[in-house]
N, C-alpha and C positions, 0 to 999 in steps of 0.2 A: 403435407406433414411438417409441424413445427420443428425447429432444431432443439436438441436437449439443452435443458437449462444448464448454467455453468455453476460452478462452485467458487467460493471465495475463502481466503485465508487473511485474516486481519492480524497483523503483527503487532502485539501489544505487550511485549515482554521487556522492554527498556526499563531502566531504573529512574530515568527522568532527573538525574542527578543535577542538571544544569538548571532545572526548574526549581529545585529546593522545596519540594512540597512533599507532605507525607502521602504514601501510596503511589508516587511518581506522577508523570504527567498525563497518564490515562485516565486518572481520577480527579485532576484539576477541573473546578466546576467552570464552564462555559455557558453563559445564557441559561443558568439554572439546571444543567445536567453536567455529568462526567464527560469531558472530551471523547473518550472511547463511544460513549453511548450515540453520540453525533453521527460517527463514521459507520457505526452498525446500522444504524437507522436508515441511512442511505441505501446500504447495501439490501437491507430488508424490502426498501421501496422499489427497487429495480426489477423489472420484471424479467429481466435476463438472468437474474441469480435465484438459484434453487436450493442452495445449501451453504450454510456459513460456519466457518471454523475460526474462532477466537483464540489465538494463543497468546498464554499470559506467563508473566513471571512466574516460575513453579511455586513460590511461597505466597501467590496472590490469586490463584486461580479462583477461589471461593468468594474472595473480596471483590474481584472485578465482575464476577458472574451477579453476586448480589446487587452491586452498585448499578450495573448496567440494566438488569432486568428489573429493578426498582424505579429506573428513570423511563425506560421505554417497552412497549410491548413488541416482541420479536416474532412475527407470524410463522417464518419459514424455519425448517429443521435447522437446528444449530447446536454446537457443542462448544465449550470452553475446556481448553488443554492446556498442560503444561509445555512452555517452551524450553530451549536449550541455553547452552551458555553463550552463544552468539545468535545474531539476528538469522544467519544462514541455517543453524541448527534448528532454531524456531521455526523457520519455514517449512524444514523437512519433516518436523514433528507434525505441522498442520497438514502438509501434503498426504502423510500417512492417514489421515482421517477423512480424505476426500474419497467418496465411494467411485469405484472403478468406472461404473457406466458414463461418469461425469467426462467429457472430452476437453473442456475448456475450463482454465482456472486463472482466478483473479488474485492477485497479491495486493493488498493496501495496508498502509500504514495507518495503525490505529489513532495516531496523532495528526492525522490530517481530517479535522472534523468538518471543512466546509464543502466537501466533494458533493457533487449532486448526483441522484440516480441516474440521470441522463448520460452522465459520463461513462458510468459502467456500462450501460447498455449500448451507447455509441461505440466504445472501444471494443467491446465484445464484437458487435456486428462488423465492425471493420476487419478484425482478424480473422473472422469467418469468410470474408469475402476475398482473402489473399492466401498465398500459399506458405507465408512465413511461419515460423515457429513461435515468434512471440512479438508482443507489441509494448512500447513504453509510452506513457503519456507525459508531455512535456511542452516547450516551446523554445523556439530560436533565441540564443541568447543576446540580449542587447547590450550586454557588457563586453569590453576585450578583456580576454582571460591572459593571465601570465603564467608560464611555468617557471618555478623558482627553485634555487638550490640554497636552502637557508633563507637569507634575505637578497640573494643575488638573481635577477631576472636572467633565466638561460633561454628562454623562447617566448615567442607570441604566436599561438595557433591562429589559423584563419577563422576569424569569428563566423563567417558564413557557414562553416560546416560544425559548428557547436551548437548543441542545444541542452538547456537546463532539464534535467529529468526529475520526475515526481512519482508518485504512484496515483492510480492504480498502474500495475504492470499485468499484461494479460497473455496467457500461454496456452499452447497446445499441452493437455495434461501429460501425455507421454514424453513430449519434448522436455518439460520442466522435471519430470521424474528421472528422466535419462541424464539429464544435466547435473542434477543433484547427486545420483549415484556416482557418476564419473568425478565430481568434485570430491566427493568423500574418499572415493578410491585413491585419487592421486594426491589429496592434502591441499587441493587448490581452495583459495579462499577469495570470493568477489566482493565487490562493493556492493552488489543488488543482484536480484534473481537474473536479470537480464544478461550481466555479465557471465554468469554460469552457463547460460545458454550459448552465448557467443563463444565461450572458452570451448565449448563442445562441439562447435562447428555449426550451430544452428543459426537461423537468420532471424534477426529482429528488427521491426520496423518502428517508425516513431509516428505519433499521432498528436496534433496539438490540441492542448487543453487550456483551461483558463489559467490566468497568473495567479488568481487569488486562491488557489488551491494550497493553502498555506499549511506548514507543518509546525505545529507548537512544540518548540525547543526551550525557549526562555520565558520569562514571565511577561515580558512585554508582548509576546506573541498572542497572549489571551486577550489583551485589550485589542490589539489589531484584528484578532479573528471575530470578537463580538462586533466589532464596527464593521467589517466585511459582512457579516452576517445581516446586519440590520441594512446595509446598503441592498443587499441583494433581496431581501424581502420588500424593501419599498419599491424595487425594480419590478417584482412580480405582481404588485397591486395594480 
């Protein structure tokens, strides 16, 4: 008997102020499509994903839906919903739309367009094979990281113990729901969903992903993302 498919939450509620484009970074054009459409298409192409929730800025739900559905065909069940005032609130809004039979939930940034369908499938399979509550995709830090107070260095953590973390992040649905309830009850704000699960006492593991899983944040990122897409396409031929 095959494992139940996972649900996915695409976080697309940011204003994209640093990109300086109308509609935010989610609608910025990348290789002929909105950035958000590339991320959604990869989720739709992953056989491990069965349901997709796209969480949008409350004033742009219809705009995002029309733009994405005009750019790509989404074959899997999906909904576009309004997010909250923070990323954490937006994920909670998306989580409320995930059907209860779904046992695994993927959270992915809508501004990470280069992600491959295989990365979703592989990360989900890894979480299913262990007893952890969640998994974060990333890679070991190649840089030395400094702790600072203002402009004064106050510490240098051991680089061997540091990872740069991206999305997707993958969780057991009940663990993620419990962590969000606990955070809402206590007023805790995390930097990502994994930090909520960690704060709630859950176990989160790392899963190495590709370094080119770029997040579009500033204008220069669009040109870099397009170049990376072209290189990947050449490598697949």
